[in-house]
C-alpha positions as CSV (number, residue, x, y, z in Angstrom):
1,M,1.6,-22.0,9.7
2,R,-0.8,-21.3,7.5
3,G,-3.6,-22.7,9.3
4,I,-2.7,-20.0,12.1
5,W,-3.2,-17.0,9.6
6,E,-6.4,-18.5,8.5
7,K,-7.5,-19.2,12.0
8,I,-7.0,-15.4,12.8
9,E,-8.6,-14.3,9.6
10,Q,-11.8,-16.2,11.0
11,D,-11.4,-15.2,14.3
12,G,-10.4,-11.8,13.7
13,A,-9.2,-11.5,16.9
14,L,-5.2,-11.3,18.4
15,T,-5.4,-14.3,20.6
16,E,-2.5,-15.5,23.2
17,E,-2.5,-18.5,21.0
18,F,-1.5,-16.4,17.9
19,R,1.0,-14.3,19.8
20,A,2.8,-17.6,21.3
21,C,2.7,-19.4,17.4
22,I,4.3,-15.8,16.0
23,E,6.9,-15.4,18.3
24,R,7.8,-19.6,18.2
25,V,8.1,-19.5,14.4
26,Y,9.2,-15.6,13.7
27,K,11.2,-15.0,16.9
28,D,12.7,-11.6,17.2
29,R,10.9,-10.4,13.9
30,G,7.6,-11.7,15.3
31,R,7.9,-10.1,18.4
32,K,8.8,-6.8,16.7
33,A,5.6,-6.9,14.4
34,L,3.7,-7.9,17.6
35,T,4.9,-4.8,19.2
36,A,4.1,-2.5,16.2
37,V,0.6,-3.9,16.1
38,D,-0.1,-3.4,19.9
39,E,1.6,0.3,19.4
40,R,-0.9,0.9,16.3
41,R,2.1,1.7,14.1
42,V,0.5,0.2,11.1
43,K,-1.0,2.8,8.9
44,R,-3.6,1.9,6.2
45,Y,-3.9,4.1,3.0
46,L,-5.9,3.9,0.1
47,D,-2.6,2.9,-1.8
48,F,-0.7,1.3,0.8
49,Y,0.3,0.0,4.0
50,V,3.0,2.0,6.0
51,V,4.7,0.8,9.4
52,V,6.1,3.2,11.2
53,G,9.8,1.7,12.6
54,H,11.9,3.6,15.2
55,S,14.0,5.5,12.2
56,N,11.6,5.4,9.4
57,E,8.5,4.4,8.0
58,Y,8.4,1.8,5.4
59,I,6.0,1.0,2.5
60,V,4.5,-2.5,2.4
61,E,2.6,-4.0,-0.2
62,E,1.8,-7.5,-0.2
63,D,5.2,-9.2,0.1
64,F,6.9,-6.3,-0.6
65,C,8.6,-3.8,1.9
66,T,10.7,-0.9,1.7
67,C,13.2,-1.4,4.6
68,S,16.9,-2.7,4.1
69,D,16.4,-6.3,5.8
70,F,13.7,-7.0,3.0
71,L,15.9,-5.5,0.1
72,F,19.3,-7.0,1.2
73,R,17.8,-10.3,2.3
74,G,14.8,-10.6,0.1
75,R,12.8,-12.5,2.6
76,E,9.7,-11.4,5.3
77,C,10.7,-8.7,7.5
78,W,8.8,-7.8,10.6
79,H,6.9,-5.0,8.9
80,I,5.5,-7.3,6.2
81,L,4.2,-9.6,9.4
82,A,2.9,-6.7,11.1
83,V,1.2,-5.7,8.3
84,R,-0.3,-9.4,8.1
85,I,-1.3,-9.6,11.5
86,A,-3.1,-5.7,11.1
87,E,-5.0,-6.9,8.1
88,R,-6.3,-10.2,9.9
89,T,-7.0,-8.3,13.0
90,G,-8.3,-5.0,12.1
91,L,-5.7,-3.2,14.4
92,Y,-4.4,-0.6,12.1
93,E,-5.0,3.1,11.8
94,S,-7.1,3.8,8.4
95,Y,-6.4,6.9,6.5
96,D,-8.8,7.8,3.5
97,L,-5.4,9.4,1.8
98,W,-3.0,8.3,-0.6
99,Y,0.2,7.9,0.8
100,Q,2.2,9.2,-1.9
101,D,0.4,12.2,-1.6
102,V,1.1,12.9,2.1
103,W,5.0,11.9,1.2
104,K,5.1,14.6,-1.1
105,L,4.2,17.4,1.5
């Protein structure tokens, strides 16, 4: 799987090959991550990435996420996968703001 992450970073594109690999390896989590990227629900702020879920927004920083799936199971959730995909393809919305300041509003 490591090779495909490097390949997408090189290509900077979300190819059908990459989509198929993500779905094969990560199954439902992979499908949810791809959908979030396709729907532009990954946001990049100055301090964090945020993934907009169906009921909440989740902060993702490297291999940590604020969702209950990650907090309960301590493993890679679909929000983290969505950020990995978005980072490598540039398919995210970028904000020149600190999320912690936006959240306070």
